[in-house]
N, C-alpha and C positions, 0 to 999 in steps of 0.2 A: 505610360511606359511602353516601350516596344515589346512585341511578343518575345517570349523566351525561345532562343534558338535550340535546335535539337541537341547540339553538343553541350549546352548549358543546362538542359532540363534536369539532370540528376542532381547537380549541385544546387540548383534553384529549389527543387523539392526538399532537399535536405535542410537548407536554410529556412524554408517555410515551416517545416516540421519543428525545428528547434525554436523558432520564434513563437509558434503556437504553444509549445511546451513551456517556454519561459513565461508567457502570458498567463497560462493556467496556474503555474506555481505562484505567480504574482497575485492572482486572485485568491488562492486558497491559504497561503501562509499567514497573512495578518488576521484572518477570520478566527472567531472563537472555535475551539475544537468541537464543541457540541454542534455548531452550525455546519461545520465541514462534514462531520459524521452523518448528520441528518440529510444534508444535500446529496452526499454520495450514496447513501442508502436508497434515496428516492430516484437516483439516476437509473434510467433503463440501460440494460446491457452491462458490459464489463467496464472496468476502470482502466484508464491509460497510465502510462509510466509516471507522469508528473503527479497524478492523483494519488497513486500508491506511495510515491516518495513523500508527498505532503502529509499523508496519514502517518507515515513512519515518523516524520519530524514532529508532528503534533504529539504523538505518543511519547517520543523521547523527551519532549519539553515537559509534558505532564509528569512523566516519571521523575525527571530531575526536580521539578517544582514541588513534587510531593515527597521529596526526600528518599527516593528509591523505592517507592510503592507503585505497583502497577496501576495504570489508569483503568478506570471502571466504565468509561463511556464508549467503549468500542464493542458493540454487540456481536454475538456470534454470527448473525446474518451478514454483517459487514466483513468479518474475517473470512467467511466462506466466499464472499464476493471477491475479496482480494486474492484468495487462493485460486479461484477459477480464472481470474485475470492473469495471474502469474503462470498458470498452466498454458494459457494461450499466448503469452509473450514472455519468453524465458529471460529477457532483459530485466524483468521486474522481480525475479526471484531473490536477489540479495536484499532488497528493501522489504520484500514480503517476509522473509525469514526473520529479519530484525524486528519488524512489527509484531510478529507472533511471539518472539522471545520477550519483548517488552510487555505485551498485553497478557501473556500467559506464563508468568514467572513460575507457576506451579508445575508446568510441564518441562521447563528448561533442564532441570537436573536429569530427566529421563531421556532427553534428546540424544540420539546415537552420535557418537564421535567418529571422525574420519570417514564421513560419507560425502558423496557428491551433493551438490545443491539440489539436483533432481531427486535424489533419494531422500534428502531431508524434507523436501516439499511433499513427497508421498507420505513420509512418516507423519508430518503435521496433518495431512489429510485424514489419517486414521485417528488422530488425537482430538481434533476439533469437532465437538459435538455440533450437530446441525442446528439445534435450538439452544445452544449454550447461553446462559445468562450469568453474568458475574454475580457472586454471592452478595456483594455489597451494593449492587445496582437495584435499589428500591424494588 
């Protein structure tokens, strides 16, 4: 392919980023939830948007498959990693908040209403223990 012209660079970079995001989702969605959780825990650094989105989708699928019972395979360390990722990339906040709500049903009734997403993220930061382990997780 010919080199990207300067006037095409922005749209080229955007298309490339969307393609990479789509490929990452394509990798993660069909995997077993436990494998996704383990892989993202082992990943160095923050999570990207597609990874947070896929975690949320895995949590929602488990929630539905379990008849409305919160999934137990999302350790607190991973939720903290998701929180840090959302603080670094505000586009991840909606998926992050939904993930927290699904994984921590015990805290949802206490979540403050009529707050901005940023304020809700900060509230969850005060609620998520740093070494939280789900009571049913062996």
